[in-house]
Structures are given as structure tokens and as C-alpha cells.
N, C-alpha and C positions, 0 to 999 in steps of 0.2 A: 154153536156161538151167537150172543145176545148179543141184541140193538141196543144204542146207549137210551138213557131216558129220557123224554123231552122234555126242553128248556121249560122253567117254570113261567107263567105271564107274571105279568106287572112289572115296577123293578127289575131293570138289568144289569148286571154287573159294567158293561158300557155307560150306563147313565152314571153310578156310582163314578165310573171314571172324569166321564165331562163334567161332573159337580167337584170332584177333586181338584183338577184346573182353575175351575173360576174360585175354588177358595183357594188355591194357592196363590194365583195372580193379586187376591186382595189384602192376605195376610202380607204378600212379600212385599206388598205396597207399603202395609202399614209399619212394617218392623223397620222398612229401611228407614221410612220415616222416625221412625222412633231413631234410630242411631244419627241419622243428623242432626237430630234437634241435639242430642245428647254428646255426640263425637264418644262413645263408651265403647269399645273394641269388644267387652261384653254382648252387648245388643249386637254388635258386629256380628258376631259368630251365630246369633239366634239367628237375625237376616237372614245370612249365606246358608243356613239348613231350611230356609223355604225357600230359597233359589232350588235348591236341589228336592224340594216337594214340586214344584213347578216341574223341573225336568222328569221325574218321574211319575207324573199323575200320564202329563204327554207320554211316556215311552208307555206304560201300562193301557192307555186308551190303544195305542198302535199293536198293543200287545194282543188285549181281546176282543179287538175289532179280525185280526189274522187267526186268532183260535175259534174263534163262532161260526167262522167257515167249515163248511162240509167235509168231509174224506173227497179227495177225489184221484184219478189213476195213479197221477206223482208224487201225492201224500195218504196212500191207504187207510195210515191208521190215525189221520187225522191233521189236525193245526194247534194241539192245544200246548206243545211244546213252547211254544212263541211266550209265552206266558215265565216261561223260566227264565226266557233270553231277559225279559223286562226286568223282575225283578233280582237277575244279575249285574244288571245298568244301573240300577236304583243303590244298589251296594257300591258298586265303584263309583258314582258318582257321590256315595255320601265318603270314603277315600280321598275324593276330589276336596270337596268342600273341609273336609278336616284340614287336610293341609293348607289350604288356603286359612282357614280362623289360624293354626297355628302360625303360619308367617307373621300374621297381622298382629297376636301376643308378642311377640318375641320384637320385631318392630315396636311396637309400643314397651313393651321393656327398655329396651335401648335409647329409644326418644321419648321418655313421658310428655303426656298433654292432658290439661287437663278434661275435665268432664262440665256439662252442664245442662241446669235442666232435665236433673233425674226423671224426678217428680210424674214429669208429663210421658217422659219416654218409655217409662215402666209401667203405664195406664195404658198405653201405647200395644207394648207390648201384651198385655195379660191381656186387649179383648182380645189380637189375633190369635192368642193359644186358646181361647174359650169357643172360636170358630172352629181350630181346627181337632179339641175335642172333641166338638158335638157331633163335626164331618167321622171324625177317629169309631167314636162309640157306632157311631150307625153302619162305616164301611165292615167295620169288625163280624156285625149280627151277620151283612151278606154276605160275606167270608165264609162264612162257617155255613150259610144255606145253600152259597153257591159251591162250594169246596175250592175255593179258587186262588193260589198261590199268590198270584199278584195284589188281589187286593189286599188280603193279610198283611204283605207288604208293607202298602201303599200304607194300610191302617197303623199298622206298628209302628212303621217311619212318624205319620202322626204324632202319636203317641210319644215316641221320644222327643218329638220337638215338642211337646206340651210342659215333658219333665223337664225336658233344660232350660225352656222357658220361665218356667216355674222357680228351676234353680238358680239362673242367672236374676232375677227379679230379688228374689229370696237376698243375695251374695250382699247386691246392689243398694238393700237397703241399708247395710252397714254403711258403705263410704255417705248416708246422709247423716251420721251421726259419728261416724269416725273421723279424726284430725286428717288434712290435707295428705301426711305423712304417708298412708295406707293408700296410694294411688296404686301400688304395685299388686293390690287387689283386683282391680277389673282384667288387666290381663292374665290374671294369673286364673281367672274365672273362664276365662273363652279358651285356656291350654286345657281347662278342666272339661271342658262342653266338648272341645276335638277329640278329647279321647275319648268320649262315653261315645260320640257317636259312629268312633271305629271299631269300637263293639258291636256294634245295630249294623254295621254294615259286613263284619267277617262272615256274621250268621247268614244275614241273605246271601252272600255267596257259594257260603256253604250247602245253605238251603239248593239253591239254582245246581250248584256243581252235582247236587244228589242226584236229583232229577234228570237232566241232562246224561248223566252216566245209566239211567235205568236202575234205581235203588229201587229196593224188593219194598212194598211195603211194609208199616210200622207189626211188627210185633203183633199187636192188638188185634189185628184183621186177620193177619196169616191164622192166627189161632182163632178165628172164629169160622175162617175156610176151614182148617182143620175139621173142629168142633161139624160142622154141617157136611163133612164125607161123611166122617166116622159115625153121624148118626141116620145116612140115608142110606148108606151102603150096607148090604144085606152080608151074612158069615157067607166067607166064602169069596169075597168080592174087594179087590185093592186097590189103592191108587198112589201112584210115584212120580218122580219127578216135576214135583209142582214149584211151578216161579209166577213170581209175580211185579207188575211195574206199577209204573203210575206217570202220567202225561198230562199237564196241568190238573183235572176235575177228574179224569178217566181214571180207571183201573184196567189194570187186564193181567189176566188169573189163566195158566194154563196145568195140563197136566194131562196125565197117563192113567185112562179108567182099563185096569186088566178082568176082565170076566172070564168067566168058564167057556170053553171051545165051542159048546153047544148051542151058547144063548145065539136066539137070531138077532138077524140087523135091527129089524122093528123092536125087538124089548133092550137091544144094547142103545139105540137112538132115542126109547121113550124115557130111559133112565140117565141119559145124559141130559134130557130134557126138567127132567125133575131136578137134579141138579145145580144146573144151571139157573131155574128159576130161584133156588133158596140160595144161591152165594149173590143172585140181584138182589133178592128182597133184604139180604143183609147189608151190603154193600152200595151205594148209590154211584150211577152212572160208571157199572164196570160191565166187562167183556170176558166171557169166558170162552174157552178154546178147551176143546176134552180130544184126546187121541185112544181113540178104543185100539185093547190090545189084549190077543189071548194071553189066558191065566198058566204058562209052562208047568208051573210047581205048587 
């Protein structure tokens, strides 16, 4: 059975989560300032999504801190699944934000109110979006490097926020040139934003559920494992019962190795070591468990 690869030095996922909290606080303040200046429910929807960003960043930091703890007698397979709880919580928070946005938009449709200082409000929103965009780009790179679902979820949510803000600002620009009778465009923008972020939340919940229910590794990774076994096993040797799963950024692979009854324990052990090393070289942070059985036919 293999040991996990050591964590790389330098900037770590928890540092990114801390940076995400700081950025969320800053952008939250900027976007609610924009909403306060304008009274635009479209900008309110943008600000509400930033509130979710803050809550999600805090949850991500907690989850990454837990996931970094080494295995112990009570949790012999480690704590990496804490990341799935954080991404699931983020998906749930997105749904809450969508409901709040939709409610506010409907209220504005029922009770129209004018908007003001749209130019300044949109400029503030764009500054906040630039901050989120830069952070999301940085986090996506580190999410791939560390294979962290919680960092990836946070980064993708930030990117959703960026596109949402761009869409809101683009649509609100129309209100600068359209007559006052087009006031309904503002709450309509908010409803579109709510529908868009619901889609993001549903995707996060689905991925979290897959991780918590021990979904198998992606087909391409399973294909790599099978290719390695077929290349390494000599004629007459077989494997069966291949099972895979993932917890956070750790992969677990297990299968039965069928060998000739005459093969010695030492030779069987050496073959297992070779197979483990080959799979570990292909898949990052992989733990391989092999059960040796005699080949009966």
C-alpha cells in the first residue's frame, strides 16, 4: 500500500482560502456600496452573490484545515472528505442567495422604484469584478496543482460572479439610454442572475454528493490504471475486482492480483511493489491496495 505524496512547499490551499476571505470582504463592501448608491436590484443581486463568496471562503478555509490533518485511529483514511462538505455548503448557500435575489426582484416588479447614479455604481461593481477575476484565475491554477475540489468550487463560483457582474453592468448600461418606461429591465436582470447561479449551485451539490458517495475515478483515470496493469503483468497473470474512489485530492485504488500458486511470497510482493509504483507515478496522491490470490484456472 502506497503512502501519499508529500504536500508541496510554498503557497498552500489554505493560504488561497485566506486570500479569498480577504477578497470577499473587500468586494462585498464595494458591491453593497454600489447598490446603496443606485438602488438597483440588479446590483443588489450582484452584491448578494458576493455575500455567498464570503461564507463559502470561510467554509473552504475550515474544510481545508480539517482535510490537512493526518490520518488517525478514528479516521484511518484521512480527513480529505471535509472538502466535499465545504463545496456542498457553498452549493446550498448559492440556492439561498438565488431565493433572496428572486424575492427582491419580484418585490421591485410589484413596487417600482427609480435607480440613480448608475454610472458610479457600475464602475464600483467592475472594480470588484476585476478583483474576483484575478483571484479566480490564481485559485484555478492552484486547484489543479493541488487537485482540490473546494478550491476549484470557490474559483468557479468567483468566475460565475465575474460573468454575472459583467452581464448586470452590460444590461444596466441600457437603462442609461432607454426611456424611464424600461424600469422593469432592472428586476428582470436580477431574476436572470438568480437563475444562472442556481445552475452553478446544482453542479456543486452534484459533485459533492458524488464524492461523499465514493463515486469511481473518471473513466480516463481508470483507463490509465488498466493500461498499466496490462503492460506490467506477464502472460498468465491476471487482475480482477478493480475498484476506485476519491476523497478530496487523494485517490484510492484496489484490486485482486491472480498469480500462479507456485509464485513465492517474495516474488508476489515485488510484483505488487512494481504495480503500485507505476500507478502512483501516473496518478497523483494515490493509495493502492492489492490482494494477492492464487490463479485457479
